[in-house]
C-alpha positions as CSV (number, residue, x, y, z in Angstrom):
1,X,-71.0,9.7,175.8
2,X,-67.7,11.6,176.3
3,X,-65.2,12.1,173.5
4,X,-62.9,9.6,175.1
5,X,-65.7,7.0,175.4
6,X,-66.6,7.6,171.8
7,X,-63.0,7.2,170.6
8,X,-62.7,4.0,172.5
9,X,-66.0,2.6,171.0
10,X,-64.9,3.6,167.5
11,X,-61.5,2.0,167.9
12,X,-63.1,-1.2,169.2
13,X,-65.5,-1.3,166.2
14,X,-62.7,-0.8,163.7
15,X,-60.7,-3.6,165.3
16,X,-63.8,-5.8,165.3
17,X,-64.2,-5.2,161.6
18,X,-60.9,-7.0,160.9
19,X,-61.4,-9.7,163.5
20,X,-60.8,-13.4,162.5
21,X,-64.2,-14.3,163.8
22,X,-66.7,-13.6,161.0
23,X,-69.6,-13.1,163.4
24,X,-67.7,-10.3,165.2
25,X,-66.9,-8.6,161.9
26,X,-70.6,-8.9,160.8
27,X,-71.7,-7.5,164.2
28,X,-69.3,-4.6,163.9
29,X,-70.6,-3.8,160.4
30,X,-74.2,-3.7,161.8
31,X,-73.2,-1.4,164.6
32,X,-71.5,0.9,162.1
33,X,-74.6,0.9,159.9
34,X,-76.7,2.0,162.8
35,X,-74.2,4.8,163.8
36,X,-74.3,6.2,160.2
37,X,-71.0,8.1,160.7
38,X,-68.7,9.0,157.9
39,X,-65.5,8.2,159.8
40,X,-66.2,4.5,159.5
41,X,-66.3,4.5,155.7
42,X,-62.5,4.4,155.2
43,X,-62.1,1.2,157.3
44,X,-65.2,-0.3,155.7
45,X,-63.7,0.4,152.3
46,X,-60.4,-1.2,153.3
47,X,-62.3,-4.2,154.6
48,X,-64.1,-4.5,151.2
49,X,-60.8,-4.3,149.4
50,X,-59.0,-6.9,151.5
51,X,-61.5,-9.4,152.8
52,X,-61.8,-12.9,151.2
53,X,-65.1,-13.5,152.9
54,X,-67.9,-12.8,150.5
55,X,-70.5,-12.6,153.3
56,X,-68.5,-9.8,155.0
57,X,-67.9,-8.1,151.7
58,X,-71.6,-8.1,150.8
59,X,-72.6,-6.8,154.3
60,X,-69.9,-4.0,154.2
61,X,-71.0,-3.0,150.7
62,X,-74.6,-2.8,151.8
63,X,-73.6,-0.1,154.3
64,X,-72.5,2.1,151.4
65,X,-75.7,1.3,149.5
66,X,-77.8,2.4,152.4
67,X,-76.0,5.5,153.5
68,X,-78.2,8.4,154.7
69,X,-75.6,10.9,155.8
70,X,-75.0,13.5,153.0
71,X,-71.5,14.1,154.4
72,X,-70.6,10.7,153.0
73,X,-71.0,11.9,149.4
74,X,-67.7,13.8,149.5
75,X,-65.8,10.7,150.9
76,X,-67.3,8.4,148.2
77,X,-66.5,10.8,145.3
78,X,-62.9,11.4,146.5
79,X,-62.4,7.7,146.6
80,X,-63.9,7.2,143.2
81,X,-61.4,9.7,141.8
82,X,-58.5,7.9,143.6
83,X,-59.5,4.3,142.9
84,X,-57.5,2.4,140.3
85,X,-59.3,-1.0,140.7
86,X,-62.2,-1.0,138.3
87,X,-64.3,-3.4,140.4
88,X,-64.0,-1.1,143.5
89,X,-64.6,2.0,141.4
90,X,-67.7,0.5,139.9
91,X,-68.9,-0.5,143.4
92,X,-68.5,3.0,144.7
93,X,-70.3,4.6,141.7
94,X,-73.0,2.1,142.0
95,X,-73.3,3.0,145.7
96,X,-73.9,6.6,144.7
97,X,-77.1,5.8,142.8
98,X,-78.2,3.2,145.3
99,X,-77.9,5.4,148.4
100,X,-79.6,8.5,146.8
101,X,-77.4,11.1,148.5
102,X,-77.0,14.4,146.8
103,X,-74.1,14.3,144.3
104,X,-75.1,17.3,142.3
105,X,-71.9,19.2,143.4
106,X,-69.9,16.5,141.6
107,X,-71.7,16.5,138.2
108,X,-68.4,17.1,136.4
109,X,-66.9,14.0,138.1
110,X,-69.8,11.8,136.9
111,X,-69.8,13.2,133.4
112,X,-66.0,12.4,133.2
113,X,-66.7,8.9,134.4
114,X,-69.4,8.5,131.8
115,X,-67.0,9.7,129.0
116,X,-63.8,8.1,130.1
117,X,-64.4,4.8,132.0
118,X,-65.4,1.3,131.1
119,X,-69.0,0.8,130.1
120,X,-70.2,-0.6,133.4
121,X,-68.9,2.4,135.3
122,X,-70.1,4.7,132.6
123,X,-73.6,3.3,132.8
124,X,-73.6,3.7,136.6
125,X,-72.4,7.3,136.3
126,X,-75.2,7.9,133.9
127,X,-77.7,6.6,136.5
128,X,-76.2,8.8,139.2
129,X,-76.6,11.9,137.0
130,X,-80.1,10.8,135.9
131,X,-81.1,10.4,139.6
132,X,-79.5,13.6,141.0
133,X,-81.9,15.3,143.4
134,X,-80.0,18.5,143.8
135,X,-79.1,20.8,141.0
136,X,-75.7,22.0,140.0
137,X,-75.3,25.7,139.0
138,X,-76.5,26.6,135.5
139,X,-73.1,27.3,134.2
140,X,-71.7,24.0,135.5
141,X,-74.6,22.1,133.7
142,X,-73.9,24.0,130.5
143,X,-70.2,23.3,130.6
144,X,-71.0,19.6,131.0
145,X,-73.5,19.6,128.1
146,X,-70.8,21.3,125.9
147,X,-68.2,18.7,127.0
148,X,-70.6,15.9,126.1
149,X,-71.4,17.4,122.7
150,X,-67.7,17.8,122.0
151,X,-66.9,14.1,122.6
152,X,-70.0,12.7,120.8
153,X,-68.0,11.8,117.6
154,X,-65.2,10.1,119.7
155,X,-67.2,8.1,122.2
156,X,-67.7,4.4,121.9
157,X,-70.7,3.4,119.8
158,X,-72.3,1.6,122.8
159,X,-72.6,4.9,124.6
160,X,-73.9,7.2,121.9
161,X,-77.6,6.7,122.7
162,X,-76.9,7.1,126.4
163,X,-74.8,10.3,125.7
164,X,-77.7,11.8,123.7
165,X,-80.1,11.0,126.5
166,X,-77.7,12.4,129.1
167,X,-77.5,15.7,127.1
168,X,-81.3,15.9,127.1
169,X,-81.5,15.2,130.9
170,X,-79.0,18.0,131.6
171,X,-80.6,20.4,129.2
172,X,-83.9,19.9,131.0
173,X,-82.2,21.1,134.2
174,X,-81.3,24.5,132.6
């Protein structure tokens, strides 16, 4: 497939995502899932944010849950950091632990989410950290342990046990 053919195919798939015909949208989502290319994540995320059709939303979200392309981790984390809608942010964080990609380079982001966000996002961030398959650098892990210890007295009571467990998880990586 030439670059021109690929660009045309991708343009057609993105257009089909937002088609009035639900079946065309669902078919485009399936094709995008099969391609497993990061460039489709932005239009899929826009579709999730703007569709009123729950079937389309569920199908589009499932692509994020099933990602196998490690290059997608950067896209997802960047969008977590930019997202102001709590429901979308929670979906993205949840996608991280569901898809099992390597998020170890973003340990600090997930620790910050654990500390600063609503409980549901905090819990999902905890799960991402708990399930990390790669390992951050020793000094990064230690910095995050110190950060967690520092906020222990200020964190909501519903998170103290999770915080203590998270510290143990991170210390075991040292």
